[in-house]
Structure formats: C-alpha cells, structure tokens
N, C-alpha and C positions, 0 to 999 in steps of 0.2 A: 446438540452443539450450538446447531443454528435456531433454537426455538425463539419466540418471542425478536424477532428483525424481521426488518421491514426493506422494500426495495424504495432507492432513489432512481427511477429512469428503470426498469424492471427490463433482463434482456427474454426474448419470445423463449429460447429454448435453456434452461436450466434446470436441474434435478438435483433435490436434497438426499443424498446417501445414508444421512444419519450422523455418520460419523465423517463424512466428506462432501462436497459439495462440487459441482461442474457448472459450466455454463459456455454458452455460446455468446460471443459478443454482435452486435449489431452495428452495421457501417456508419462510420463518420461519427464517433461516440467517442468523448474526451472529457476533460477537467482541465480549464485553462483560464487564466483573467490577463487579457492584454500586450504584457511585455512581448517586445519584439515583434510578433506577428500582429498585434493591433486589433484580435479579436478576442473575444469571452465565448466558451463553452462549458456546459454544465449539463452535458449528455450523458456522461460516462455512467457506467454500473457500479451501484453503489447498495452493500446489504449491510444494513447497521442494526445496532441495538444503541440506545439512549444510556451513557454512563456519569456516573456524577464522581468529581474530586479526581485523585490523581490514582493511575492505573499503568500497567501493560499489558498490552496486546500483542499475539504472535501468532504466525500462522506458518504454513510449508506450502506450496504452490509448485507447478509444473504448470506447461503449455507448449502449444506450437507456434512459439514467438517470431517469426519469419519476415513482418514487414514494417516497413520504419514507423515507428514509433509506437508499434505493440505493445501493452504493458499489462499489468497486473500488481496488485500488493495489498497493501492496510492504508487504511485514510481515517482521520481524523477533523471532525467538521464541525462546527458553530452556524455558518448558514454560508451561501454562495461564494462570500467575500473573504473568508476566515475559516480556511482548512491547510491540510498537510497530507499527501499522496506519497509513499514512498515504497519500491518495489525493485522490478524489474522492468527494462525496457529497451526495445528492439532500435540501436542508434548505429551509426556507420559500421552498418554490414555485419554488428555482432550485437549478443545480449549483455548488458549492463547494468550496474546498480543504480538506480535514481531515485530522487527525492526531489520534488515541488513543496516550498512554501508559499502559501498566498496568505498575505494580509492587506488587501485590497487589489493587488497586483500581485502576476506570479515570478518566483524565480525558478531556477531550475540547475540543479548539479547530477553529476553521472560520475561513477568508479567503474572501472573495469570488473567484469565478473569473472573471477580466478578460479573457481573450483567447480566443480558439476554443476552443469547448467540442467538436471535431469528435475532436481531437489532445492529447490531454494527455500532457506527458513530466513524470516524477516521478526525481528520483536520493535517493538515503540512504548517508548515510557513515558508518559507525561507526569510533569511533577510542577504544578502551578503553569506558569507559562512557558516552561521550558519542555522540550521534547527530545530526548534521546533516540537517533535510528540506529539500530543495530542488524549485522547479519551473521548468520551462525556459520563460518568456516568450515568445512570437514576434509580431514586429509587421513584417510584411513580409518580406522577405529577414532582417530583423536578427533576430537570438537571443539572449536574456541568462539566467543561470540565477538567480534570487532566491531569498533565504532564508525558508522558513515557520515555522523553529524548530531552536531546539538545546535538548534535552532530556537529562536524566541518566538513564539505567537501568542496574542493576547487571547485567549479561548473562553468563552462561558465555563462555567462550574460544570451545568450538564453539556454535555456534546454528543454527536453520532460518533460513534467507531465500528467500524467492520472490513470488510472486504471491497476491492477497487478491482474493476477492469474494463479495459478501454481501447479503441483499434481505430483510429482517426481515419486512418488510409484504407482502410478495407472492412468487411465484417467478417462474421466466421473463426475468427479466434476463440479456440478451446482452452481452457482452463479450468484445472483442477485445483481445490482448497482442503487441505485437511488439516489437522492437529490445530485446529483454531483456539484460542483462548483467551479470556479475560479476566485479571488478576487487581488484585488491589497493589499499588507500588511499594515497593521497600525502598525508594528512590534511586537516582541516575547513579551508576558504578562505570565512571568513566575509564577506569583502571584496574578492574577487578583482580587481573594476573600481577599487578605489581606488589 
C-alpha cells in the first residue's frame, strides 16, 4: 500500500504495517504560507508518491488530536508554493474538517465534524485544475460521501500525492492511516445522490 513512497520531512518515529501506517509528529511541524500569520512553514510530515494526470486519493485515519492545530489527512503538491492539504484539525476546542489551498499564499476553511471522530475517511479528486474534497459520513450502517470543497489550483501534470500530518503547537501527535488508495479519476461527481 505504501510502496514506492518518499518522505518530505520524515518523522523520527513511524511504522509501515503493510496495510496501515502509524507515525508520531515532531514538534512545530506545519504547512502554511503567509496569510494572516505572516510566516511560512514547510516542515510538516508528508509521505508521497508522484502521480500523473487525473486521480482520486482516499484514506481513513485516526489520532489523538488534542492540541490546537493538530492535523492529519491528504495532500496534493506541485511545489512549496502550490499545494492542497485536507483532513481533520483540532481548532476551537474540537476536531473539525479542514482544507487549506495554497497558491502562493494559503487560505483555510473549517467545517464541524458531526460524525464519529474515531475513524475519519477522506477523498480528494483531481480533475485538471479542480480539486474536489469529500468526507465519508457514517450513520449506523449507512455511508454517504459529502462535499466539503471544490477548489481551483493550477497544478503540474505530475504531482506529489499522499499522507500529511502536522502538530504546530507540540510534538507527539499519534496518527494511524489505513485504506489508502490512489486510482484514476472517474471525474468529479458533485451531486451523486440527486
């Protein structure tokens, strides 16, 4: 599942379990460019594979998200100035769904995480310069993909795609990733239930 992948900012503690991956973040790790805070950080942990064209990437994750800005999820990256990260982030005293699109400078959007916090499944679909961010909502046995964001990002044809984790305010965030996949895109489906 994690074959032929490389680290940007490899954590000191991580383990590949074959069908799962666990890691512990280093202190003061983050991905951010300038907006509001006035600083640039490119120190987050990112395990990636280079992927060409259009694709969808998905993962299920869990972690001990307890400190401000603790975060983990998926990332698509052309370079240090052009990337998207989407996942969960601890903010305002609770775990939230988070997306940051960086095209020279970063933006940030949050959405309350209404469902089970123990197992979070996310999907990004890249179609040209459009990226669709989705979250799998679980209610008992029922599951449904919900849209979080449709964003524009002028990416290279070949990008780095994979798993991201950061803890800007501390070290020691433990994150587990499973069900990681990268597949060719079938296109962006904004209203699959209509």
